[in-house]
Chimera marker file (.cmm) of the C-alpha trace (Angstrom):
<marker_set name="trace">
<marker id="1" x="-4.565" y="66.709" z="9.678" r="1" g="1" b="0" radius="0.5"/>
<marker id="2" x="-3.247" y="63.379" z="8.572" r="1" g="1" b="0" radius="0.5"/>
<marker id="3" x="-5.629" y="60.769" z="7.515" r="1" g="1" b="0" radius="0.5"/>
<marker id="4" x="-3.256" y="57.808" z="7.969" r="1" g="1" b="0" radius="0.5"/>
<marker id="5" x="-1.654" y="55.873" z="11.265" r="1" g="1" b="0" radius="0.5"/>
<marker id="6" x="2.288" y="56.540" z="11.667" r="1" g="1" b="0" radius="0.5"/>
<marker id="7" x="2.370" y="52.989" z="12.000" r="1" g="1" b="0" radius="0.5"/>
<marker id="8" x="1.469" y="50.608" z="9.396" r="1" g="1" b="0" radius="0.5"/>
<marker id="9" x="-0.280" y="47.260" z="10.136" r="1" g="1" b="0" radius="0.5"/>
<marker id="10" x="1.926" y="44.528" z="9.181" r="1" g="1" b="0" radius="0.5"/>
<marker id="11" x="0.356" y="42.622" z="6.334" r="1" g="1" b="0" radius="0.5"/>
<marker id="12" x="-0.438" y="38.836" z="5.831" r="1" g="1" b="0" radius="0.5"/>
<marker id="13" x="2.513" y="37.146" z="3.815" r="1" g="1" b="0" radius="0.5"/>
<marker id="14" x="1.191" y="36.257" z="0.239" r="1" g="1" b="0" radius="0.5"/>
<marker id="15" x="2.092" y="32.627" z="-1.001" r="1" g="1" b="0" radius="0.5"/>
<marker id="16" x="2.836" y="32.333" z="-4.779" r="1" g="1" b="0" radius="0.5"/>
<marker id="17" x="-0.059" y="30.352" z="-6.631" r="1" g="1" b="0" radius="0.5"/>
<marker id="18" x="1.068" y="28.346" z="-9.522" r="1" g="1" b="0" radius="0.5"/>
<marker id="19" x="-0.441" y="29.076" z="-12.875" r="1" g="1" b="0" radius="0.5"/>
<marker id="20" x="-4.266" y="27.703" z="-13.486" r="1" g="1" b="0" radius="0.5"/>
<marker id="21" x="-4.351" y="24.142" z="-15.122" r="1" g="1" b="0" radius="0.5"/>
<marker id="22" x="-0.397" y="23.175" z="-14.791" r="1" g="1" b="0" radius="0.5"/>
<marker id="23" x="0.443" y="19.912" z="-13.043" r="1" g="1" b="0" radius="0.5"/>
<marker id="24" x="1.544" y="22.143" z="-9.859" r="1" g="1" b="0" radius="0.5"/>
<marker id="25" x="-1.822" y="23.674" z="-9.685" r="1" g="1" b="0" radius="0.5"/>
<marker id="26" x="-3.474" y="20.537" z="-9.641" r="1" g="1" b="0" radius="0.5"/>
<marker id="27" x="-1.362" y="18.963" z="-6.772" r="1" g="1" b="0" radius="0.5"/>
<marker id="28" x="-1.864" y="22.511" z="-5.219" r="1" g="1" b="0" radius="0.5"/>
<marker id="29" x="-5.521" y="21.849" z="-5.332" r="1" g="1" b="0" radius="0.5"/>
<marker id="30" x="-5.700" y="18.385" z="-4.433" r="1" g="1" b="0" radius="0.5"/>
<marker id="31" x="-3.385" y="19.009" z="-1.401" r="1" g="1" b="0" radius="0.5"/>
<marker id="32" x="-5.704" y="21.845" z="-0.194" r="1" g="1" b="0" radius="0.5"/>
<marker id="33" x="-9.053" y="20.035" z="-0.789" r="1" g="1" b="0" radius="0.5"/>
<marker id="34" x="-7.854" y="17.299" z="1.567" r="1" g="1" b="0" radius="0.5"/>
<marker id="35" x="-6.602" y="19.623" z="4.222" r="1" g="1" b="0" radius="0.5"/>
<marker id="36" x="-9.936" y="20.881" z="3.703" r="1" g="1" b="0" radius="0.5"/>
<marker id="37" x="-11.790" y="17.683" z="4.169" r="1" g="1" b="0" radius="0.5"/>
<marker id="38" x="-9.557" y="16.746" z="7.377" r="1" g="1" b="0" radius="0.5"/>
<marker id="39" x="-10.053" y="19.723" z="9.378" r="1" g="1" b="0" radius="0.5"/>
<marker id="40" x="-13.386" y="21.506" z="8.714" r="1" g="1" b="0" radius="0.5"/>
<marker id="41" x="-11.800" y="24.576" z="9.034" r="1" g="1" b="0" radius="0.5"/>
<marker id="42" x="-12.232" y="24.076" z="12.823" r="1" g="1" b="0" radius="0.5"/>
<marker id="43" x="-8.822" y="23.071" z="14.105" r="1" g="1" b="0" radius="0.5"/>
<marker id="44" x="-5.355" y="22.322" z="12.301" r="1" g="1" b="0" radius="0.5"/>
<marker id="45" x="-4.485" y="18.926" z="12.622" r="1" g="1" b="0" radius="0.5"/>
<marker id="46" x="-0.691" y="18.454" z="12.532" r="1" g="1" b="0" radius="0.5"/>
<marker id="47" x="0.555" y="16.300" z="9.621" r="1" g="1" b="0" radius="0.5"/>
<marker id="48" x="1.217" y="12.896" z="10.987" r="1" g="1" b="0" radius="0.5"/>
<marker id="49" x="-1.662" y="12.986" z="13.619" r="1" g="1" b="0" radius="0.5"/>
<marker id="50" x="-4.387" y="12.584" z="10.906" r="1" g="1" b="0" radius="0.5"/>
<marker id="51" x="-4.043" y="8.744" z="10.341" r="1" g="1" b="0" radius="0.5"/>
<marker id="52" x="-4.035" y="7.595" z="14.251" r="1" g="1" b="0" radius="0.5"/>
<marker id="53" x="-6.980" y="9.705" z="14.999" r="1" g="1" b="0" radius="0.5"/>
<marker id="54" x="-8.799" y="8.301" z="12.530" r="1" g="1" b="0" radius="0.5"/>
<marker id="55" x="-7.758" y="4.583" z="13.184" r="1" g="1" b="0" radius="0.5"/>
<marker id="56" x="-8.455" y="5.291" z="16.805" r="1" g="1" b="0" radius="0.5"/>
<marker id="57" x="-12.065" y="6.644" z="16.103" r="1" g="1" b="0" radius="0.5"/>
<marker id="58" x="-12.411" y="3.437" z="13.577" r="1" g="1" b="0" radius="0.5"/>
<marker id="59" x="-11.292" y="0.952" z="16.379" r="1" g="1" b="0" radius="0.5"/>
<marker id="60" x="-13.858" y="2.598" z="18.870" r="1" g="1" b="0" radius="0.5"/>
<marker id="61" x="-16.739" y="2.231" z="16.423" r="1" g="1" b="0" radius="0.5"/>
<marker id="62" x="-15.831" y="-1.535" z="15.796" r="1" g="1" b="0" radius="0.5"/>
<marker id="63" x="-15.588" y="-2.515" z="19.149" r="1" g="1" b="0" radius="0.5"/>
<marker id="64" x="-19.451" y="-1.038" z="20.235" r="1" g="1" b="0" radius="0.5"/>
<marker id="65" x="-20.412" y="-2.811" z="17.159" r="1" g="1" b="0" radius="0.5"/>
<marker id="66" x="-18.802" y="-5.980" z="18.525" r="1" g="1" b="0" radius="0.5"/>
<marker id="67" x="-20.160" y="-5.513" z="21.858" r="1" g="1" b="0" radius="0.5"/>
<marker id="68" x="-23.697" y="-4.337" z="20.284" r="1" g="1" b="0" radius="0.5"/>
<marker id="69" x="-23.661" y="-7.612" z="18.720" r="1" g="1" b="0" radius="0.5"/>
<marker id="70" x="-22.911" y="-9.539" z="21.798" r="1" g="1" b="0" radius="0.5"/>
<marker id="71" x="-25.420" y="-8.200" z="23.881" r="1" g="1" b="0" radius="0.5"/>
<marker id="72" x="-28.114" y="-8.717" z="21.313" r="1" g="1" b="0" radius="0.5"/>
<marker id="73" x="-27.464" y="-12.454" z="21.289" r="1" g="1" b="0" radius="0.5"/>
<link id1="1" id2="2" r="1" g="1" b="0" radius="0.2"/>
<link id1="2" id2="3" r="1" g="1" b="0" radius="0.2"/>
<link id1="3" id2="4" r="1" g="1" b="0" radius="0.2"/>
<link id1="4" id2="5" r="1" g="1" b="0" radius="0.2"/>
<link id1="5" id2="6" r="1" g="1" b="0" radius="0.2"/>
<link id1="6" id2="7" r="1" g="1" b="0" radius="0.2"/>
<link id1="7" id2="8" r="1" g="1" b="0" radius="0.2"/>
<link id1="8" id2="9" r="1" g="1" b="0" radius="0.2"/>
<link id1="9" id2="10" r="1" g="1" b="0" radius="0.2"/>
<link id1="10" id2="11" r="1" g="1" b="0" radius="0.2"/>
<link id1="11" id2="12" r="1" g="1" b="0" radius="0.2"/>
<link id1="12" id2="13" r="1" g="1" b="0" radius="0.2"/>
<link id1="13" id2="14" r="1" g="1" b="0" radius="0.2"/>
<link id1="14" id2="15" r="1" g="1" b="0" radius="0.2"/>
<link id1="15" id2="16" r="1" g="1" b="0" radius="0.2"/>
<link id1="16" id2="17" r="1" g="1" b="0" radius="0.2"/>
<link id1="17" id2="18" r="1" g="1" b="0" radius="0.2"/>
<link id1="18" id2="19" r="1" g="1" b="0" radius="0.2"/>
<link id1="19" id2="20" r="1" g="1" b="0" radius="0.2"/>
<link id1="20" id2="21" r="1" g="1" b="0" radius="0.2"/>
<link id1="21" id2="22" r="1" g="1" b="0" radius="0.2"/>
<link id1="22" id2="23" r="1" g="1" b="0" radius="0.2"/>
<link id1="23" id2="24" r="1" g="1" b="0" radius="0.2"/>
<link id1="24" id2="25" r="1" g="1" b="0" radius="0.2"/>
<link id1="25" id2="26" r="1" g="1" b="0" radius="0.2"/>
<link id1="26" id2="27" r="1" g="1" b="0" radius="0.2"/>
<link id1="27" id2="28" r="1" g="1" b="0" radius="0.2"/>
<link id1="28" id2="29" r="1" g="1" b="0" radius="0.2"/>
<link id1="29" id2="30" r="1" g="1" b="0" radius="0.2"/>
<link id1="30" id2="31" r="1" g="1" b="0" radius="0.2"/>
<link id1="31" id2="32" r="1" g="1" b="0" radius="0.2"/>
<link id1="32" id2="33" r="1" g="1" b="0" radius="0.2"/>
<link id1="33" id2="34" r="1" g="1" b="0" radius="0.2"/>
<link id1="34" id2="35" r="1" g="1" b="0" radius="0.2"/>
<link id1="35" id2="36" r="1" g="1" b="0" radius="0.2"/>
<link id1="36" id2="37" r="1" g="1" b="0" radius="0.2"/>
<link id1="37" id2="38" r="1" g="1" b="0" radius="0.2"/>
<link id1="38" id2="39" r="1" g="1" b="0" radius="0.2"/>
<link id1="39" id2="40" r="1" g="1" b="0" radius="0.2"/>
<link id1="40" id2="41" r="1" g="1" b="0" radius="0.2"/>
<link id1="41" id2="42" r="1" g="1" b="0" radius="0.2"/>
<link id1="42" id2="43" r="1" g="1" b="0" radius="0.2"/>
<link id1="43" id2="44" r="1" g="1" b="0" radius="0.2"/>
<link id1="44" id2="45" r="1" g="1" b="0" radius="0.2"/>
<link id1="45" id2="46" r="1" g="1" b="0" radius="0.2"/>
<link id1="46" id2="47" r="1" g="1" b="0" radius="0.2"/>
<link id1="47" id2="48" r="1" g="1" b="0" radius="0.2"/>
<link id1="48" id2="49" r="1" g="1" b="0" radius="0.2"/>
<link id1="49" id2="50" r="1" g="1" b="0" radius="0.2"/>
<link id1="50" id2="51" r="1" g="1" b="0" radius="0.2"/>
<link id1="51" id2="52" r="1" g="1" b="0" radius="0.2"/>
<link id1="52" id2="53" r="1" g="1" b="0" radius="0.2"/>
<link id1="53" id2="54" r="1" g="1" b="0" radius="0.2"/>
<link id1="54" id2="55" r="1" g="1" b="0" radius="0.2"/>
<link id1="55" id2="56" r="1" g="1" b="0" radius="0.2"/>
<link id1="56" id2="57" r="1" g="1" b="0" radius="0.2"/>
<link id1="57" id2="58" r="1" g="1" b="0" radius="0.2"/>
<link id1="58" id2="59" r="1" g="1" b="0" radius="0.2"/>
<link id1="59" id2="60" r="1" g="1" b="0" radius="0.2"/>
<link id1="60" id2="61" r="1" g="1" b="0" radius="0.2"/>
<link id1="61" id2="62" r="1" g="1" b="0" radius="0.2"/>
<link id1="62" id2="63" r="1" g="1" b="0" radius="0.2"/>
<link id1="63" id2="64" r="1" g="1" b="0" radius="0.2"/>
<link id1="64" id2="65" r="1" g="1" b="0" radius="0.2"/>
<link id1="65" id2="66" r="1" g="1" b="0" radius="0.2"/>
<link id1="66" id2="67" r="1" g="1" b="0" radius="0.2"/>
<link id1="67" id2="68" r="1" g="1" b="0" radius="0.2"/>
<link id1="68" id2="69" r="1" g="1" b="0" radius="0.2"/>
<link id1="69" id2="70" r="1" g="1" b="0" radius="0.2"/>
<link id1="70" id2="71" r="1" g="1" b="0" radius="0.2"/>
<link id1="71" id2="72" r="1" g="1" b="0" radius="0.2"/>
<link id1="72" id2="73" r="1" g="1" b="0" radius="0.2"/>
</marker_set>
């Protein structure tokens, strides 16, 4: 009786990582940390979409602050 499946599960392709301490490694780690900071692991944001989303949120916050200031005075 065989203890394995007839069809193998396809493996996830591995990406080559640069050697530790090299400039390529530092650039890779910086890029990954920036990506992690933006998406928090929840969703994958397309490369060009992060800046307009952040700008839109900042604009809404500024407008709310201005409206609150007008309402107070």
